[in-house]
C-alpha positions in Angstrom: 0.0 0.0 0.0 2.7 2.5 1.0 4.8 1.5 -1.9 2.0 2.3 -4.4 1.4 5.7 -2.7 5.0 6.6 -3.0 5.2 5.4 -6.6 2.3 7.7 -7.5 3.6 10.7 -5.6 7.1 10.4 -7.1 6.0 9.5 -10.6 6.8 11.4 -13.8 3.1 11.1 -14.8 2.1 13.0 -11.7 4.7 15.7 -12.5 3.4 16.0 -16.1 -0.2 16.2 -14.9 0.8 18.9 -12.3 2.6 20.9 -15.0 -0.5 20.9 -17.2 -2.8 21.9 -14.4 -0.3 24.5 -13.1 0.2 26.0 -16.6 -3.6 26.1 -17.2 -4.1 27.8 -13.9 -1.4 30.3 -14.7 -2.9 31.0 -18.1 -6.4 31.5 -16.5 -4.8 33.8 -13.9 -3.2 35.8 -16.7 -6.4 36.2 -18.6 -8.3 37.2 -15.4 -5.6 39.7 -14.5 -5.9 41.2 -18.0 -9.7 41.4 -17.9 -10.0 42.7 -14.4 -6.9 43.5 -12.3 -4.1 41.9 -10.3 -6.1 41.8 -7.0 -8.9 39.7 -8.6 -6.4 37.2 -10.1 -4.6 36.9 -6.8 -7.8 36.2 -5.0 -9.3 33.8 -7.5 -6.2 31.9 -8.7 -2.8 32.6 -7.0 -4.0 32.7 -3.4 -6.4 29.8 -3.7 -6.0 26.7 -1.6 -5.9 24.4 -4.6 -3.1 26.4 -6.2 -1.1 26.0 -3.0 -1.8 22.2 -3.0 -0.4 21.9 -6.6 2.8 23.6 -5.4 3.0 21.3 -2.4 2.7 18.3 -4.7 5.4 19.7 -6.9 7.7 19.9 -3.9 6.9 16.4 -2.7 7.4 15.0 -6.2 10.7 16.9 -6.6 12.2 15.7 -3.3 11.0 12.1 -4.1 12.9 12.2 -7.4 16.2 13.3 -5.9 18.5 10.3 -5.8 
């Protein structure tokens, strides 16, 4: 069980998925910032809990891949 959790957390597939989601969120944030202003983009995208979770998973995946 633990082995499968670690294999998913440290996988390159998860990293690729995180990159796609992160890039999409950054693009959405850019469009929102352009349409409204920086404060709105910060509130909706950049300071959102799910955006922080993506970055935490990036860190976990990064440290798991250091050998």
